[in-house]
C-alpha positions in Angstrom: -38.1 16.4 27.9 -37.2 12.8 28.7 -38.0 11.6 25.1 -35.6 14.3 23.7 -32.8 12.9 25.9 -33.4 9.3 24.8 -33.6 10.4 21.1 -30.3 12.3 21.3 -28.5 9.3 23.1 -29.8 7.0 20.4 -28.6 9.3 17.6 -25.2 9.7 19.3 -24.8 6.0 19.6 -25.8 5.4 16.0 -23.3 8.0 14.8 -20.5 6.5 17.0 -21.3 3.0 15.8 -21.3 4.2 12.2 -17.9 5.8 12.5 -16.5 2.7 14.2 -17.9 0.5 11.5 -16.3 2.7 8.7 -12.9 2.8 10.4 -13.0 -1.0 11.0 -13.9 -1.9 7.4 -11.2 0.4 6.0 -8.6 -1.2 8.2 -9.8 -4.6 7.2 -9.5 -3.8 3.5 -6.0 -2.4 4.0 -4.9 -5.6 5.9 -6.4 -7.8 3.2 -4.5 -5.9 0.6 -1.3 -6.4 2.6 -1.9 -10.2 2.9 -2.8 -10.5 -0.7 0.4 -8.6 -1.8 2.5 -10.8 0.4 1.0 -14.0 -1.0 1.6 -12.8 -4.5 5.2 -12.0 -3.7 5.7 -15.5 -2.3 4.2 -17.1 -5.4 6.4 -15.0 -7.7 9.5 -16.0 -5.7 8.5 -19.7 -6.1 8.0 -19.3 -9.8 11.3 -17.6 -10.2 13.1 -20.3 -8.2 11.4 -23.0 -10.2 12.4 -21.3 -13.5 16.0 -21.0 -12.3 16.2 -24.6 -11.4 15.1 -25.7 -14.8 13.9 -29.1 -13.5 10.4 -30.5 -14.0 9.0 -32.1 -10.9 5.4 -32.0 -12.0 3.9 -35.5 -12.3 1.4 -34.3 -14.9 2.8 -33.9 -18.5 -0.1 -31.5 -19.4 1.2 -29.0 -16.8 4.9 -28.5 -17.2 5.1 -25.6 -14.7 4.0 -26.7 -11.3 3.1 -23.2 -10.2 1.3 -21.9 -13.3 -2.1 -23.0 -12.0 -1.9 -20.9 -8.8 -4.1 -17.9 -9.0 -4.6 -15.2 -6.4 -7.0 -12.3 -6.4 -8.2 -11.4 -9.9 
């Protein structure tokens, strides 16, 4: 009788832990996607501002666009 109670508590805890783990990883992935989208938006705004200014502030002649080497995600 006592073994059955210990087994059911263990199973209950394992199920509870599993559900918490799944919820946490999903929330983490969603937050990462938000951060990544925000960073990409900032990079695009910087590129647009740089293109509008028409000036070349890069010290390297092989890279005329100072922001073209920035890559996020893929």
